Every structure is written in C-alpha cells, then in structure tokens.
C-alpha positions as CSV (number, residue, x, y, z in Angstrom):
1,M,-31.3,-24.1,-16.6
2,L,-29.2,-22.1,-13.9
3,R,-26.9,-20.8,-17.0
4,D,-29.7,-19.3,-18.9
5,I,-31.1,-17.3,-16.0
6,T,-30.1,-13.7,-16.5
7,I,-30.0,-10.6,-14.5
8,G,-32.6,-9.2,-16.5
9,Q,-35.1,-12.2,-15.8
10,H,-34.7,-11.7,-12.1
11,F,-35.0,-7.7,-12.5
12,P,-36.9,-7.2,-16.0
13,G,-37.5,-3.6,-14.7
14,N,-34.2,-2.8,-13.5
15,S,-32.1,-1.7,-16.6
16,L,-29.7,0.2,-14.2
17,V,-28.3,-3.3,-12.7
18,H,-28.3,-5.3,-16.2
19,R,-26.7,-2.7,-18.4
20,F,-24.5,-1.0,-15.6
21,D,-26.0,2.4,-16.5
22,P,-23.2,5.1,-16.5
23,R,-25.7,7.3,-14.5
24,L,-25.6,4.8,-11.6
25,K,-21.9,4.9,-11.5
26,L,-22.0,8.8,-11.6
27,V,-24.4,8.7,-8.5
28,L,-22.6,6.2,-6.7
29,T,-19.3,8.3,-7.2
30,I,-20.9,11.1,-5.8
31,V,-22.7,9.5,-2.8
32,Y,-19.5,7.3,-1.5
33,K,-16.6,9.7,-3.0
34,Y,-17.5,13.3,-3.0
35,L,-20.5,13.6,-0.3
36,P,-17.8,12.4,2.6
37,M,-15.7,15.3,1.7
38,Y,-18.2,17.5,3.7
39,G,-17.0,16.5,6.7
40,I,-13.2,17.9,6.2
41,Q,-14.6,21.2,7.3
42,I,-14.2,19.2,10.8
43,A,-10.5,20.3,10.6
44,F,-11.1,24.0,10.3
45,R,-13.4,24.3,13.2
46,D,-13.7,23.2,17.1
47,F,-15.9,20.3,16.7
48,K,-18.4,19.3,19.2
49,A,-20.8,16.3,18.6
50,S,-23.4,18.2,20.3
51,R,-23.4,21.1,18.0
52,G,-22.9,19.0,14.9
53,I,-20.3,20.2,12.0
54,T,-22.0,23.5,11.0
55,G,-22.8,24.5,14.5
56,S,-19.3,24.2,15.7
57,E,-17.0,27.3,16.1
58,W,-14.9,28.0,13.1
59,V,-11.1,28.3,13.8
60,G,-9.5,28.2,10.8
61,L,-6.1,26.6,10.8
62,Y,-5.7,26.5,14.2
63,W,-5.5,22.7,14.3
64,F,-3.0,22.9,11.7
65,E,-0.6,25.0,13.6
66,R,-1.0,23.3,16.7
67,F,0.3,20.1,14.6
68,F,3.1,21.9,13.3
69,T,4.2,23.4,16.6
70,A,3.9,19.9,18.4
71,P,7.3,18.6,19.9
72,N,7.0,15.6,18.1
73,C,5.7,16.7,14.6
74,V,9.2,16.6,12.7
75,R,9.8,13.2,14.4
76,M,6.4,11.7,13.0
77,I,6.9,13.1,9.5
78,K,10.4,12.1,9.4
79,N,9.5,8.8,10.5
80,T,6.3,8.4,8.1
81,V,8.6,9.4,5.1
82,L,11.5,7.2,6.0
83,L,9.2,4.0,6.6
84,S,7.5,4.6,3.3
85,L,10.4,5.4,1.4
86,Y,12.6,2.2,2.7
87,S,9.3,0.1,1.8
88,L,9.3,1.5,-1.5
89,L,13.1,1.2,-2.6
90,W,13.2,-2.6,-0.9
91,S,9.8,-3.9,-1.5
92,F,9.1,-2.4,-5.3
93,P,11.7,-4.1,-7.1
94,I,11.2,-8.0,-5.5
95,P,7.5,-8.7,-7.3
96,I,9.2,-7.4,-10.6
97,I,12.1,-9.8,-10.3
98,L,10.0,-12.6,-8.9
99,S,7.9,-12.3,-11.9
100,L,10.8,-12.5,-14.3
101,C,11.7,-15.4,-12.4
102,I,8.6,-17.3,-12.2
103,N,8.1,-16.5,-16.0
104,Q,10.9,-19.2,-17.0
105,L,9.8,-21.9,-15.0
106,R,8.7,-24.5,-17.5
107,F,7.2,-26.9,-15.4
108,A,3.4,-25.9,-15.1
109,K,3.1,-28.0,-11.9
110,F,6.0,-26.6,-10.0
111,K,5.1,-23.0,-11.2
112,R,1.8,-23.1,-9.5
113,V,3.2,-24.6,-6.3
114,V,5.8,-21.8,-6.4
115,Q,3.0,-19.1,-7.0
116,T,0.9,-20.7,-4.5
117,V,3.5,-20.4,-1.6
118,L,4.4,-16.8,-2.4
119,Y,0.9,-15.8,-2.4
120,A,0.0,-17.3,0.8
121,P,1.2,-15.0,3.3
122,H,-0.7,-12.2,1.9
123,F,-4.0,-13.9,3.1
124,I,-2.3,-13.9,6.6
125,S,-4.1,-11.3,9.2
126,T,-1.8,-8.6,10.1
127,M,-2.5,-9.2,13.7
128,V,-1.4,-13.1,13.3
129,I,1.7,-11.5,11.3
130,C,2.7,-9.2,14.4
131,G,2.3,-12.3,16.5
132,M,4.7,-14.5,14.4
133,I,7.4,-11.6,14.3
134,K,7.3,-11.0,18.0
135,I,7.6,-15.1,18.4
136,F,10.4,-15.3,15.9
137,L,12.2,-12.1,17.5
138,S,11.3,-13.1,21.2
139,P,14.6,-12.7,23.4
140,S,14.2,-16.0,25.0
141,G,13.7,-19.0,22.4
142,G,13.0,-16.5,19.3
143,L,14.1,-18.4,16.2
144,L,16.6,-15.2,15.1
145,N,17.8,-15.3,18.5
146,L,18.5,-19.0,18.3
147,I,20.3,-18.7,15.0
148,L,22.5,-16.1,16.2
149,G,23.3,-17.1,19.6
150,T,22.3,-14.0,21.3
151,S,19.4,-13.2,23.3
152,V,18.5,-9.5,22.1
153,D,14.9,-7.9,22.2
154,F,15.0,-6.6,18.4
155,L,11.4,-5.0,19.2
156,S,12.7,-2.7,21.9
157,E,15.7,-1.7,19.4
158,S,14.8,1.4,17.9
159,T,17.3,0.9,15.2
160,A,15.9,-2.6,14.4
161,F,12.3,-1.6,13.8
162,R,12.7,-0.3,10.2
163,T,14.2,-3.4,9.1
164,I,11.8,-5.4,10.9
165,Y,8.7,-3.6,9.4
166,V,10.3,-3.4,5.7
167,A,11.6,-7.3,5.9
168,S,8.2,-8.2,7.2
169,G,6.2,-6.4,4.2
170,I,8.3,-8.1,1.6
171,W,7.7,-11.6,2.9
172,Q,3.7,-10.7,3.2
173,E,3.3,-8.9,-0.1
174,A,6.1,-9.5,-2.7
175,G,4.3,-12.7,-3.8
176,W,0.8,-11.1,-4.0
177,G,2.4,-8.4,-6.2
178,T,3.9,-10.5,-8.8
179,I,0.0,-11.0,-10.1
180,I,-0.3,-8.0,-12.4
181,Y,3.1,-8.4,-13.8
182,M,2.7,-12.2,-14.5
183,A,-0.7,-11.0,-16.3
184,C,1.7,-8.8,-18.4
185,L,4.0,-11.5,-19.1
186,A,1.2,-13.9,-20.1
187,A,0.1,-11.5,-22.9
188,V,3.7,-11.6,-24.7
189,D,3.6,-13.4,-27.9
190,T,5.4,-16.7,-27.7
191,S,6.9,-16.4,-31.1
192,L,9.1,-13.7,-29.9
193,Y,10.8,-16.0,-27.6
194,E,11.1,-18.8,-30.3
195,A,12.4,-16.1,-33.0
196,A,15.1,-15.0,-29.9
197,K,16.1,-18.5,-29.8
198,I,16.8,-19.1,-33.2
199,D,18.7,-15.9,-33.0
200,G,20.8,-17.1,-30.3
201,A,19.6,-14.9,-27.6
202,S,20.3,-16.3,-24.1
203,M,17.8,-16.5,-21.1
204,F,19.0,-13.1,-19.9
205,Q,18.8,-11.3,-23.0
206,R,15.2,-12.6,-23.8
207,I,14.3,-11.1,-20.2
208,L,16.4,-8.1,-21.1
209,H,14.9,-7.2,-24.6
210,I,11.3,-8.9,-24.5
211,D,10.2,-9.3,-20.9
212,I,11.1,-5.9,-19.2
213,P,10.1,-3.8,-22.1
214,E,6.6,-5.5,-21.8
215,L,6.5,-4.7,-17.8
216,V,7.7,-1.0,-18.1
217,P,4.2,0.6,-18.6
218,M,2.9,-1.4,-15.7
219,I,5.9,-0.7,-13.6
220,V,5.7,3.1,-14.1
221,L,2.0,2.8,-13.2
222,Q,2.7,0.7,-10.1
223,L,5.3,3.4,-9.0
224,I,2.6,6.1,-9.6
225,M,0.4,4.6,-7.2
226,S,3.1,3.6,-4.9
227,V,4.5,7.2,-4.8
228,G,1.0,8.5,-4.3
229,N,0.7,6.4,-1.0
230,L,3.9,7.4,0.3
231,M,2.7,8.9,3.4
232,N,0.0,6.2,4.0
233,V,2.0,3.7,5.9
234,G,-0.4,1.0,7.2
235,F,-0.6,1.9,10.9
236,E,-2.0,-1.6,11.8
237,K,1.4,-3.2,12.0
238,V,3.3,-0.3,13.6
239,L,0.5,-0.1,16.3
240,L,0.8,-3.7,17.2
241,L,4.6,-3.6,17.2
242,Q,5.0,-0.4,18.7
243,T,6.8,-0.2,22.3
244,E,7.8,2.8,24.2
245,L,11.5,1.8,23.6
246,N,11.2,1.9,19.5
247,K,9.1,5.1,19.5
248,A,12.1,7.0,17.8
249,T,11.5,5.4,14.7
250,S,7.9,3.8,15.0
251,D,6.0,7.0,15.9
252,I,4.3,7.9,13.0
253,I,1.4,10.2,11.6
254,A,-1.3,7.3,11.1
255,V,-0.8,6.3,14.5
256,Y,-0.8,9.6,15.8
257,V,-4.0,10.3,14.1
258,Y,-5.5,7.2,15.6
259,E,-4.6,8.2,19.1
260,Q,-5.8,11.5,18.7
261,G,-9.1,10.8,16.8
262,I,-10.3,7.5,18.4
263,I,-8.8,7.3,21.6
264,N,-8.6,10.9,22.9
265,A,-11.6,12.0,20.9
266,K,-9.9,14.8,19.6
267,Y,-11.8,14.8,16.3
268,S,-10.8,18.2,14.9
269,Y,-7.2,17.7,15.5
270,S,-7.0,14.3,14.0
271,T,-9.0,15.4,10.9
272,A,-6.6,18.3,10.5
273,V,-3.5,15.8,10.7
274,G,-5.0,13.5,8.4
275,L,-5.8,16.0,5.8
276,F,-2.1,17.2,5.9
277,N,-1.1,13.7,5.1
278,T,-3.6,13.4,2.5
279,V,-2.5,16.7,0.6
280,V,1.0,15.5,0.7
281,N,0.0,12.3,-1.2
282,I,-2.0,14.1,-3.6
283,I,0.8,16.7,-4.5
284,L,3.3,13.6,-4.8
285,L,0.9,11.7,-7.1
286,I,0.4,15.0,-9.4
287,I,4.4,15.6,-9.5
288,V,5.2,11.8,-10.1
289,N,2.5,11.6,-12.7
290,R,3.9,14.7,-14.7
291,I,7.4,13.2,-14.6
292,A,6.4,9.6,-15.7
293,K,4.2,11.4,-18.6
294,K,7.4,13.2,-19.8
295,A,9.8,10.3,-19.5
296,A,8.0,7.3,-20.4
297,D,4.6,8.8,-22.1
298,V,2.9,6.8,-19.3
299,S,0.0,8.5,-16.7
300,F,-3.1,8.3,-15.1
301,V,-4.5,11.4,-16.9
C-alpha cells in the first residue's frame, strides 16, 4: 500500500512539488544564489550593524588596499596557493589510481571490504581527525616518534605543516574520491575486456587503452572543479592544527577571514578579503575551463 502512495496523492494541488517545475528551481536559485550577493557591497562600505548596509559609509576600495598593504598579506597568499597546489598535485591522482586498482579486483566481497575501509575516513569529523593527528605526532609517545625513535614536536615545525596537511587529506578523502571514477568504470562494456584478453592484451594494456580513456572526461571535469577551488583551503583543519610556531606556513586567507570577521567583528574588512579570494577562484575556473575545452573538448559551458 505504501508503495502506491505518491506525492500527488499527498499534495494533489501541489504540481510544483510533483513535477519539479522549472519555475520553482528558478525562484530557489534566485533566492539562495543571487539575493545573498546583495551583501557583497559590505566590502565597499564601512559597515556598521546599527546603520545597516545601505546606511553605512561608502569607502570604495579602502579595505582591499588595507589588505594588500598588510604586513602578512604576501605570506597568506603564498601559503594559501602552495597548500592548495600541493594538495592538488598529490591528492588529485590518488583516487584515480585507487579506482583503477579496485576495478581489477575480481572477488566481490573483498572488493566491497576494500571500498568500505577506504571510504570510512571521510565520515570522521575534522575535529576528530585533528585530534588523531596530534596524538600520532605527539613528541611524548606519538606513533611516528615511536617508530623513528625521536621526540620531535612535528606540529611546531613550520616545514612539516604542509606535509601533515596534505598527507592527512589524502588519507581522509582519497577513498571517497574514487566513487565517481568507479561509477564511470562500471559503465564500461565488459565485451571490450573480453576482446582485449582474446587479443592477448595484458592487464596494464587493458587499463591503458580501455579504462583510462573512459575516465578522461571525468578527470578533466574534476580537475576544472579542483582548480576552481584552488584558493578555498578548508580553514577548519588549518585552524585546529595551527600554532604560533608553524604560522610561517599555516597562515592562510581562510583563517584570516575567520579571525577578522568572527573574532574581531571587522565585517567589511573580512568580506573584502573573502571577495578577493572568490574572484581569484572564478578567474582560475574560467581559464582552466577554456584550456580544457580546447585541449580535451570537455568543459562546464
């Protein structure tokens, strides 16, 4: 009986819910995507909550000039770009390699176990991940120090911060990143593998000539999205792992925006810095999208 109940029977007059009317999608897009952009003008005003947005004084590019002349501006931009680039260079290929390896497993139960083990870290909260990192890297009894026979406080070493951030990110997200690639590989016609085996193709040759060409369009799309978020380094993990001793490499724009906007209540200044960050991402997204369209005929638009 429950299977026979439809949305239309519950809401007979609600055609928008039943048919997912495009007009509803348009309205929701405007309300949740475009109307909030009205607040961007805070970046160009000396915002006072008591006066409201339009009542606050217009100051133009003052907050942008203040950010670019800040003593730690160059360091923050450099750290943000390097942390994102290292994450992209090391993290991006891992899900692809894992997907190709998992796809070669022929025992279904073992394959599911491997996938479950790889997916699990994704569901651990960032706070718990950072707590685990601090325990593993503790100078007194930490797992890494026990293995190396040392007593080094790695989180206090600015040179080690990027490695810690990237390595923990790979462990947490690499397995989850394989899902979309595994879905692409599942769509490959099995007759292609059988024909390749009859022709004497090795496992490596089958991966090279069947699997990888199937993944190329998705790889390009994922690369476009990753580069489009190049400046969006997740501030939660950086904030939780940051110390005064590793700020030389952990001081990034996202944490700075949080400190200035939430802690210091400098709303206009933090909005200006965040807007700069977003504009850079949009420019990178457009550039990479056009390059991908010319090189691989794959793009968002």
